[in-house]
ZATI-183482 format. One record per residue (C-alpha): residue number from 1; x, y, z. Coordinates in Angstrom, 1 decimal, decimal comma. Layout:
% residues N
+-----+--------+--------+--------+
:  nr :     c1 :     c2 :     c3 :
+-----+--------+--------+--------+
: NUM :      X :      Y :      Z :
...
+-----+--------+--------+--------+
//
This chain:
% residues 411
+-----+--------+--------+--------+
:  nr :     c1 :     c2 :     c3 :
+-----+--------+--------+--------+
:   1 :    0,1 :    0,0 :   -0,1 :
:   2 :    1,1 :    3,6 :   -0,5 :
:   3 :    1,2 :    4,1 :    3,1 :
:   4 :    4,1 :    1,8 :    3,0 :
:   5 :    6,1 :    4,9 :    2,2 :
:   6 :    5,1 :    6,3 :    5,9 :
:   7 :    5,8 :    3,0 :    7,5 :
:   8 :    9,2 :    3,2 :    5,6 :
:   9 :   10,1 :    6,7 :    6,6 :
:  10 :    9,1 :    6,4 :   10,1 :
:  11 :   11,5 :    3,3 :   10,2 :
:  12 :   14,1 :    5,3 :    8,8 :
:  13 :   13,9 :    7,7 :   11,2 :
:  14 :   14,4 :    4,7 :   13,7 :
:  15 :   17,4 :    3,6 :   12,6 :
:  16 :   18,7 :    7,0 :   12,1 :
:  17 :   18,1 :    7,6 :   16,0 :
:  18 :   19,5 :    4,3 :   17,0 :
:  19 :   22,7 :    4,5 :   14,8 :
:  20 :   23,0 :    8,4 :   16,2 :
:  21 :   22,5 :    6,9 :   20,0 :
:  22 :   25,5 :    4,3 :   19,6 :
:  23 :   27,6 :    6,4 :   17,7 :
:  24 :   27,0 :    9,0 :   20,4 :
:  25 :   28,1 :    6,2 :   23,0 :
:  26 :   31,1 :    4,9 :   20,8 :
:  27 :   32,7 :    8,1 :   19,9 :
:  28 :   32,4 :    9,3 :   23,5 :
:  29 :   34,2 :    6,3 :   25,2 :
:  30 :   36,6 :    6,2 :   22,6 :
:  31 :   37,5 :   10,1 :   23,3 :
:  32 :   37,5 :    9,4 :   27,1 :
:  33 :   39,7 :    6,6 :   26,8 :
:  34 :   42,5 :    8,3 :   24,6 :
:  35 :   41,7 :   11,5 :   27,0 :
:  36 :   42,2 :    9,1 :   29,7 :
:  37 :   45,6 :    7,2 :   28,4 :
:  38 :   47,1 :   10,0 :   27,5 :
:  39 :   46,5 :   12,1 :   30,4 :
:  40 :   48,1 :    9,2 :   32,8 :
:  41 :   51,1 :   10,3 :   35,7 :
:  42 :   53,9 :    8,2 :   35,7 :
:  43 :   55,4 :    8,2 :   39,2 :
:  44 :   57,4 :    6,2 :   41,8 :
:  45 :   54,3 :    5,1 :   44,2 :
:  46 :   52,7 :    2,6 :   41,3 :
:  47 :   52,1 :   -0,3 :   42,1 :
:  48 :   53,7 :   -3,1 :   40,4 :
:  49 :   53,1 :   -3,5 :   36,5 :
:  50 :   50,8 :   -0,1 :   36,7 :
:  51 :   52,0 :    2,1 :   33,9 :
:  52 :   50,5 :    5,2 :   35,3 :
:  53 :   47,2 :    6,5 :   37,3 :
:  54 :   45,2 :    9,4 :   37,3 :
:  55 :   42,6 :   11,3 :   39,8 :
:  56 :   39,3 :   12,6 :   38,3 :
:  57 :   36,0 :   14,2 :   39,6 :
:  58 :   32,9 :   13,6 :   38,2 :
:  59 :   29,1 :   13,8 :   39,8 :
:  60 :   29,9 :   14,3 :   43,2 :
:  61 :   32,6 :   11,9 :   43,4 :
:  62 :   36,7 :   11,0 :   43,0 :
:  63 :   38,2 :    8,3 :   40,3 :
:  64 :   41,0 :    7,0 :   41,0 :
:  65 :   42,1 :    5,7 :   37,8 :
:  66 :   44,8 :    3,2 :   37,3 :
:  67 :   46,1 :    1,5 :   33,7 :
:  68 :   48,2 :   -1,8 :   33,3 :
:  69 :   49,9 :   -2,2 :   30,0 :
:  70 :   49,8 :   -5,9 :   30,6 :
:  71 :   47,2 :   -6,8 :   33,6 :
:  72 :   47,5 :   -6,7 :   37,4 :
:  73 :   49,1 :   -9,3 :   39,2 :
:  74 :   45,4 :  -10,5 :   40,3 :
:  75 :   42,7 :  -10,5 :   37,2 :
:  76 :   40,1 :   -9,1 :   38,4 :
:  77 :   36,6 :  -11,5 :   38,3 :
:  78 :   34,7 :   -9,0 :   36,1 :
:  79 :   36,3 :   -6,9 :   33,0 :
:  80 :   34,1 :   -4,4 :   31,0 :
:  81 :   34,5 :   -4,6 :   27,6 :
:  82 :   33,9 :   -1,8 :   25,4 :
:  83 :   32,5 :   -3,2 :   22,1 :
:  84 :   28,8 :   -3,2 :   21,3 :
:  85 :   29,1 :    0,4 :   20,9 :
:  86 :   31,1 :   -0,2 :   18,0 :
:  87 :   29,1 :   -3,1 :   16,5 :
:  88 :   25,6 :   -1,8 :   16,8 :
:  89 :   26,9 :    1,8 :   15,4 :
:  90 :   27,8 :   -0,2 :   12,3 :
:  91 :   25,0 :   -2,3 :   12,0 :
:  92 :   22,2 :    0,4 :   12,2 :
:  93 :   24,6 :    2,4 :    9,8 :
:  94 :   24,2 :   -0,4 :    7,2 :
:  95 :   20,5 :   -0,6 :    7,8 :
:  96 :   20,0 :    3,0 :    7,6 :
:  97 :   22,0 :    2,6 :    4,3 :
:  98 :   20,1 :   -0,2 :    3,1 :
:  99 :   16,8 :    1,8 :    4,1 :
: 100 :   17,4 :    5,2 :    2,3 :
: 101 :   20,1 :    4,4 :   -0,2 :
: 102 :   18,9 :    1,0 :   -1,7 :
: 103 :   15,6 :    1,2 :   -1,4 :
: 104 :   15,5 :    4,6 :   -2,7 :
: 105 :   18,8 :    3,6 :   -4,8 :
: 106 :   16,9 :    5,4 :   -8,6 :
: 107 :   16,7 :    9,1 :   -6,6 :
: 108 :   20,1 :    8,6 :   -3,7 :
: 109 :   22,1 :    6,2 :   -5,3 :
: 110 :   22,5 :    6,3 :   -9,0 :
: 111 :   23,3 :    9,8 :  -11,0 :
: 112 :   22,7 :    8,3 :  -14,6 :
: 113 :   25,0 :   10,8 :  -16,1 :
: 114 :   27,6 :    9,6 :  -13,6 :
: 115 :   27,5 :    5,9 :  -14,5 :
: 116 :   24,2 :    4,2 :  -15,5 :
: 117 :   23,8 :    1,0 :  -14,1 :
: 118 :   21,2 :   -1,3 :  -13,1 :
: 119 :   19,4 :   -0,7 :   -8,9 :
: 120 :   21,3 :   -4,2 :   -8,3 :
: 121 :   24,5 :   -3,6 :  -10,0 :
: 122 :   24,6 :   -0,4 :   -7,9 :
: 123 :   24,2 :   -1,5 :   -4,9 :
: 124 :   26,8 :   -4,8 :   -5,4 :
: 125 :   29,4 :   -2,1 :   -6,6 :
: 126 :   28,6 :   -0,1 :   -2,9 :
: 127 :   28,8 :   -3,2 :   -1,0 :
: 128 :   32,2 :   -4,6 :   -2,6 :
: 129 :   33,7 :   -1,1 :   -2,3 :
: 130 :   32,9 :   -1,1 :    1,8 :
: 131 :   34,2 :   -4,6 :    2,0 :
: 132 :   37,2 :   -4,0 :   -0,1 :
: 133 :   38,3 :   -0,9 :    1,7 :
: 134 :   38,6 :   -2,7 :    4,9 :
: 135 :   41,1 :   -6,0 :    3,1 :
: 136 :   43,0 :   -3,3 :    2,0 :
: 137 :   43,6 :   -0,8 :    5,0 :
: 138 :   44,2 :   -4,6 :    7,0 :
: 139 :   46,6 :   -5,4 :    4,4 :
: 140 :   48,7 :   -2,5 :    4,6 :
: 141 :   48,7 :   -2,4 :    8,5 :
: 142 :   50,5 :   -5,9 :    8,3 :
: 143 :   52,7 :   -4,9 :    5,6 :
: 144 :   56,5 :   -4,0 :    6,5 :
: 145 :   54,7 :   -0,3 :    6,0 :
: 146 :   52,7 :   -0,8 :    9,2 :
: 147 :   56,1 :   -0,9 :   11,0 :
: 148 :   56,5 :    3,1 :   10,1 :
: 149 :   53,2 :    4,9 :   11,4 :
: 150 :   53,5 :    8,1 :    9,8 :
: 151 :   54,3 :    6,7 :    6,3 :
: 152 :   51,3 :    4,2 :    7,1 :
: 153 :   49,1 :    7,4 :    7,8 :
: 154 :   50,2 :    9,2 :    5,0 :
: 155 :   49,7 :    6,6 :    2,7 :
: 156 :   46,1 :    5,9 :    3,8 :
: 157 :   45,4 :    9,1 :    3,3 :
: 158 :   46,0 :    9,2 :   -0,3 :
: 159 :   43,8 :    5,7 :   -0,4 :
: 160 :   41,0 :    8,0 :    1,2 :
: 161 :   41,3 :   10,5 :   -1,7 :
: 162 :   41,5 :    7,9 :   -4,1 :
: 163 :   38,6 :    6,5 :   -2,5 :
: 164 :   36,8 :    9,9 :   -2,7 :
: 165 :   37,2 :   10,6 :   -6,2 :
: 166 :   36,6 :    7,0 :   -7,3 :
: 167 :   33,2 :    7,3 :   -5,5 :
: 168 :   32,3 :   10,3 :   -7,2 :
: 169 :   32,9 :    8,3 :  -10,8 :
: 170 :   30,2 :    6,3 :   -9,4 :
: 171 :   27,3 :    7,6 :   -7,3 :
: 172 :   25,3 :   10,7 :   -7,1 :
: 173 :   27,3 :   13,0 :   -4,8 :
: 174 :   25,1 :   12,4 :   -1,7 :
: 175 :   26,1 :    8,9 :   -2,2 :
: 176 :   29,6 :    9,4 :   -2,8 :
: 177 :   30,1 :   11,5 :    0,3 :
: 178 :   27,6 :    9,0 :    2,3 :
: 179 :   29,8 :    5,8 :    1,2 :
: 180 :   33,1 :    7,5 :    1,9 :
: 181 :   31,9 :    8,0 :    5,4 :
: 182 :   30,8 :    4,2 :    5,6 :
: 183 :   33,9 :    3,0 :    3,9 :
: 184 :   35,7 :    4,5 :    6,4 :
: 185 :   33,3 :    3,5 :    9,6 :
: 186 :   33,6 :    0,3 :    8,3 :
: 187 :   37,4 :    0,1 :    9,0 :
: 188 :   36,9 :    1,9 :   12,5 :
: 189 :   34,2 :   -0,9 :   13,1 :
: 190 :   36,5 :   -3,9 :   12,2 :
: 191 :   39,3 :   -2,7 :   13,9 :
: 192 :   37,6 :   -3,0 :   16,7 :
: 193 :   35,9 :   -6,3 :   15,8 :
: 194 :   38,8 :   -7,7 :   14,3 :
: 195 :   41,7 :   -6,7 :   15,9 :
: 196 :   41,5 :   -4,5 :   19,3 :
: 197 :   39,0 :   -7,2 :   21,1 :
: 198 :   40,1 :  -10,3 :   19,8 :
: 199 :   43,8 :   -9,2 :   20,7 :
: 200 :   42,8 :   -8,0 :   24,2 :
: 201 :   40,7 :  -11,5 :   24,5 :
: 202 :   43,9 :  -13,3 :   23,8 :
: 203 :   45,7 :  -11,5 :   26,4 :
: 204 :   43,4 :  -12,3 :   29,1 :
: 205 :   43,3 :  -15,6 :   28,3 :
: 206 :   47,1 :  -15,6 :   28,4 :
: 207 :   47,0 :  -14,1 :   31,9 :
: 208 :   44,4 :  -17,0 :   33,1 :
: 209 :   46,6 :  -19,5 :   31,7 :
: 210 :   49,5 :  -18,4 :   33,2 :
: 211 :   51,6 :  -17,7 :   29,9 :
: 212 :   53,2 :  -14,3 :   29,1 :
: 213 :   51,5 :  -12,2 :   26,9 :
: 214 :   52,6 :  -11,3 :   23,2 :
: 215 :   53,2 :   -7,2 :   23,9 :
: 216 :   52,7 :   -7,2 :   19,7 :
: 217 :   49,3 :   -7,6 :   20,5 :
: 218 :   48,8 :   -4,7 :   22,6 :
: 219 :   50,9 :   -2,8 :   20,0 :
: 220 :   49,0 :   -3,5 :   17,0 :
: 221 :   45,8 :   -2,6 :   18,8 :
: 222 :   47,3 :    0,7 :   20,2 :
: 223 :   47,7 :    1,1 :   16,2 :
: 224 :   44,4 :    0,7 :   14,7 :
: 225 :   42,7 :    2,6 :   18,2 :
: 226 :   44,7 :    5,9 :   17,0 :
: 227 :   43,9 :    5,3 :   13,4 :
: 228 :   40,1 :    5,3 :   14,9 :
: 229 :   40,7 :    8,3 :   16,8 :
: 230 :   42,1 :   10,5 :   13,9 :
: 231 :   39,5 :    9,4 :   11,6 :
: 232 :   36,5 :    9,8 :   13,5 :
: 233 :   35,5 :   13,4 :   13,1 :
: 234 :   35,8 :   13,1 :    9,2 :
: 235 :   33,3 :   10,2 :    9,5 :
: 236 :   31,0 :   12,6 :   11,8 :
: 237 :   31,2 :   15,2 :    8,9 :
: 238 :   30,7 :   12,7 :    6,2 :
: 239 :   27,3 :   11,2 :    7,5 :
: 240 :   26,2 :   14,3 :    7,9 :
: 241 :   27,1 :   15,6 :    4,7 :
: 242 :   23,7 :   14,7 :    2,9 :
: 243 :   22,5 :   17,7 :    4,7 :
: 244 :   24,8 :   20,3 :    3,2 :
: 245 :   24,5 :   20,3 :   -0,8 :
: 246 :   27,8 :   22,9 :   -1,1 :
: 247 :   29,8 :   19,6 :    0,2 :
: 248 :   28,4 :   17,1 :   -2,1 :
: 249 :   26,5 :   18,5 :   -4,8 :
: 250 :   29,3 :   20,9 :   -6,0 :
: 251 :   32,5 :   20,1 :   -9,1 :
: 252 :   34,8 :   19,4 :   -6,6 :
: 253 :   33,3 :   17,4 :   -3,7 :
: 254 :   36,1 :   15,1 :   -3,9 :
: 255 :   38,3 :   17,3 :   -2,8 :
: 256 :   36,3 :   18,7 :   -0,2 :
: 257 :   35,8 :   15,4 :    1,3 :
: 258 :   39,3 :   14,8 :    1,3 :
: 259 :   40,3 :   18,4 :    3,1 :
: 260 :   37,6 :   17,1 :    5,8 :
: 261 :   40,2 :   14,5 :    6,5 :
: 262 :   43,1 :   16,7 :    7,0 :
: 263 :   40,9 :   18,9 :    9,4 :
: 264 :   40,4 :   15,9 :   11,6 :
: 265 :   43,9 :   15,3 :   12,2 :
: 266 :   44,7 :   18,7 :   12,9 :
: 267 :   41,5 :   19,2 :   15,4 :
: 268 :   42,6 :   15,6 :   17,1 :
: 269 :   45,5 :   16,7 :   17,0 :
: 270 :   44,8 :   19,8 :   19,3 :
: 271 :   43,1 :   17,5 :   22,1 :
: 272 :   45,5 :   14,6 :   21,8 :
: 273 :   48,8 :   17,4 :   22,3 :
: 274 :   46,5 :   18,7 :   25,0 :
: 275 :   45,5 :   15,5 :   26,9 :
: 276 :   49,0 :   14,4 :   27,0 :
: 277 :   50,4 :   17,9 :   28,6 :
: 278 :   53,1 :   18,2 :   25,6 :
: 279 :   51,7 :   22,2 :   24,7 :
: 280 :   49,0 :   24,0 :   23,5 :
: 281 :   49,4 :   23,7 :   19,7 :
: 282 :   47,0 :   26,3 :   18,7 :
: 283 :   48,3 :   26,3 :   15,4 :
: 284 :   46,0 :   23,6 :   14,4 :
: 285 :   43,0 :   25,8 :   15,1 :
: 286 :   44,9 :   28,3 :   12,4 :
: 287 :   45,3 :   25,3 :   10,1 :
: 288 :   41,6 :   23,8 :   10,6 :
: 289 :   40,0 :   27,5 :    9,5 :
: 290 :   42,2 :   27,6 :    6,5 :
: 291 :   41,2 :   24,6 :    5,2 :
: 292 :   37,8 :   25,5 :    6,1 :
: 293 :   37,9 :   28,6 :    4,0 :
: 294 :   39,1 :   26,6 :    0,9 :
: 295 :   36,7 :   24,0 :    1,4 :
: 296 :   34,0 :   27,2 :    1,5 :
: 297 :   35,8 :   28,7 :   -1,5 :
: 298 :   35,4 :   25,5 :   -3,7 :
: 299 :   31,7 :   24,7 :   -2,8 :
: 300 :   31,1 :   27,6 :   -5,1 :
: 301 :   32,3 :   26,3 :   -8,1 :
: 302 :   29,5 :   25,3 :  -10,4 :
: 303 :   29,0 :   21,9 :  -10,9 :
: 304 :   29,7 :   20,4 :  -14,2 :
: 305 :   27,5 :   18,0 :  -15,2 :
: 306 :   28,4 :   15,1 :  -17,6 :
: 307 :   25,4 :   14,3 :  -19,3 :
: 308 :   22,3 :   16,4 :  -20,1 :
: 309 :   19,0 :   15,1 :  -18,5 :
: 310 :   16,8 :   16,2 :  -21,3 :
: 311 :   19,1 :   13,6 :  -23,6 :
: 312 :   19,3 :   11,0 :  -21,2 :
: 313 :   15,4 :   10,3 :  -21,1 :
: 314 :   13,4 :    9,3 :  -17,9 :
: 315 :   14,1 :    6,4 :  -15,9 :
: 316 :   11,4 :    3,8 :  -15,2 :
: 317 :   11,1 :    5,1 :  -12,1 :
: 318 :   10,1 :    8,4 :  -13,1 :
: 319 :    7,9 :    7,4 :  -16,0 :
: 320 :    5,9 :    5,9 :  -12,9 :
: 321 :    5,2 :    8,8 :  -11,7 :
: 322 :    4,7 :   10,8 :  -15,0 :
: 323 :    2,6 :    8,7 :  -16,5 :
: 324 :   -0,6 :    9,2 :  -14,9 :
: 325 :   -3,3 :   11,6 :  -15,0 :
: 326 :   -2,5 :   13,1 :  -11,8 :
: 327 :    0,7 :   14,5 :  -12,7 :
: 328 :   -0,2 :   17,4 :  -14,7 :
: 329 :   -2,2 :   19,1 :  -12,0 :
: 330 :    0,6 :   17,7 :   -9,4 :
: 331 :    3,6 :   19,6 :  -11,3 :
: 332 :    1,5 :   22,6 :  -11,7 :
: 333 :    1,4 :   22,5 :   -7,7 :
: 334 :    5,3 :   21,7 :   -7,6 :
: 335 :    6,4 :   24,8 :  -10,3 :
: 336 :    4,1 :   27,2 :   -8,5 :
: 337 :    4,8 :   26,0 :   -4,8 :
: 338 :    8,3 :   24,8 :   -4,8 :
: 339 :   10,5 :   25,6 :   -7,5 :
: 340 :   12,1 :   28,9 :   -6,8 :
: 341 :   14,1 :   27,3 :   -4,1 :
: 342 :   14,4 :   24,2 :   -5,6 :
: 343 :   16,0 :   25,9 :   -8,8 :
: 344 :   19,4 :   25,4 :  -10,7 :
: 345 :   19,5 :   29,3 :   -9,9 :
: 346 :   17,0 :   29,8 :   -6,8 :
: 347 :   14,9 :   32,9 :   -7,3 :
: 348 :   13,6 :   33,3 :   -3,8 :
: 349 :   15,6 :   35,8 :   -1,8 :
: 350 :   18,4 :   34,8 :    0,3 :
: 351 :   18,3 :   30,9 :   -1,0 :
: 352 :   21,7 :   30,7 :   -3,7 :
: 353 :   21,2 :   26,9 :   -4,0 :
: 354 :   19,0 :   24,3 :   -3,7 :
: 355 :   17,9 :   22,8 :   -0,2 :
: 356 :   19,9 :   19,6 :   -0,3 :
: 357 :   20,7 :   20,0 :   -4,1 :
: 358 :   16,7 :   19,1 :   -4,6 :
: 359 :   16,2 :   20,4 :   -8,3 :
: 360 :   12,1 :   20,3 :   -9,0 :
: 361 :   12,4 :   22,2 :  -12,4 :
: 362 :   11,7 :   19,2 :  -14,9 :
: 363 :    8,7 :   16,4 :  -15,2 :
: 364 :   11,6 :   14,0 :  -14,5 :
: 365 :   13,1 :   16,2 :  -11,6 :
: 366 :    9,4 :   16,3 :  -10,3 :
: 367 :    9,0 :   12,4 :  -11,1 :
: 368 :   12,1 :   11,5 :   -9,2 :
: 369 :   11,5 :   13,2 :   -6,1 :
: 370 :    7,6 :   12,0 :   -5,8 :
: 371 :    8,0 :   10,3 :   -2,3 :
: 372 :    9,8 :   13,0 :   -0,9 :
: 373 :    7,5 :   15,6 :   -2,1 :
: 374 :    4,4 :   12,9 :   -0,7 :
: 375 :    6,0 :   12,9 :    2,5 :
: 376 :    7,1 :   16,5 :    2,7 :
: 377 :    4,4 :   18,1 :    1,1 :
: 378 :    1,3 :   15,9 :    0,9 :
: 379 :    1,2 :   14,0 :    4,2 :
: 380 :    2,9 :   16,7 :    6,4 :
: 381 :    3,5 :   20,5 :    5,8 :
: 382 :    7,3 :   20,2 :    6,4 :
: 383 :    7,6 :   22,0 :    2,9 :
: 384 :    7,0 :   24,6 :    2,0 :
: 385 :    9,0 :   25,8 :    5,1 :
: 386 :    6,4 :   27,8 :    7,2 :
: 387 :    4,2 :   27,6 :    4,3 :
: 388 :    6,2 :   30,2 :    3,1 :
: 389 :    4,6 :   29,7 :   -0,7 :
: 390 :    1,3 :   29,5 :    1,2 :
: 391 :    0,3 :   25,9 :   -0,5 :
: 392 :   -3,3 :   25,1 :    0,0 :
: 393 :   -5,0 :   22,1 :    1,3 :
: 394 :   -6,6 :   21,0 :   -1,7 :
: 395 :   -3,3 :   21,6 :   -3,4 :
: 396 :   -1,8 :   18,9 :   -1,0 :
: 397 :   -4,7 :   16,6 :   -1,8 :
: 398 :   -3,7 :   16,9 :   -5,5 :
: 399 :    0,0 :   15,6 :   -4,5 :
: 400 :   -1,4 :   12,8 :   -2,4 :
: 401 :   -3,9 :   11,9 :   -5,2 :
: 402 :   -1,2 :   12,1 :   -7,6 :
: 403 :    1,2 :    9,6 :   -5,3 :
: 404 :   -1,7 :    7,1 :   -4,6 :
: 405 :   -2,5 :    6,8 :   -8,6 :
: 406 :    1,2 :    6,5 :   -9,2 :
: 407 :    1,7 :    3,9 :   -6,8 :
: 408 :   -1,8 :    1,6 :   -8,0 :
: 409 :   -3,1 :    2,0 :   -4,7 :
: 410 :   -6,8 :    3,9 :   -4,7 :
: 411 :   -7,6 :    2,8 :   -0,5 :
+-----+--------+--------+--------+
//
């Protein structure tokens, strides 16, 4: 039934909410432990085997925290593991990608002016690219290059730049930046699942068995944890980029995404240095500001499309909504109430670019965004914002009737 669109929208919201909740939990614990680890004090009164300790105050109480590089003399009965925050963040993110980009592939994933492929092929490319990212990353870390952390990080950055460009040659700009975020987030989650937690479990098992743990396991986990620390902020930006058409729908979107990784490094370097009590590298804020200004400038360059929509013709999805009698009145309503903002050159004062990059000027564009129009302008009053163009109730009814007719459900 056509009401499935509403159910799907609510399900998408639920998945997004879960994703945000678990991401906050994962990022929060990650940032906390990085700051704790860097801020540990080393002194002569530490217990045997302890690498440092720190006193903290929070919630009206005091906490005395000690870190053991291997383990204390006696293993505690209960250990708290931090892993499900990462796992649930990735799983909810994948569900969200399926709900938004796979079920809505014709609208959000595939850009036929970039790469004309079927929905199944586009989804397979998406999944394969995310999976292969972890494989390449893991092989590089385990290769001789992994012994030099600085060289490895530089090489990994160029891999991310290549992927940023590559995704723009496969998908819509919106999907390209989102996939780069998913590509990176998969590496981060896989680090926890395949390296950090398994290595720690081996160490715990060896200690319980009375064996001496291999210190290389801890070093490997530490390296992956550091990578996650520096990748976190860029991933957040990329996951939020679908709300910023000036980032994803411009000519140099892949360069913008690449520069975001550099901002993530400069910001995290500042906080990591401060937490380690190694100075106040305030220059990082200037560097971040300069990079951001460059990003703003790059976003002003007009998007150069690789194809002409008029010559590409309508997709089957678009024809479904354009080839019904009700489309003509619905189109007139959209052109009257929506296209002054959702245009290549918006005429509404103060609007420089179409909100979220959504264009509603041609039959194909209107048909392509039928579901969004239905949900935001027919079934709800989200659009136009504050009903600023005075869309009337009977016009919203026309949009509803158009969507119902095109989806073949009269009930």
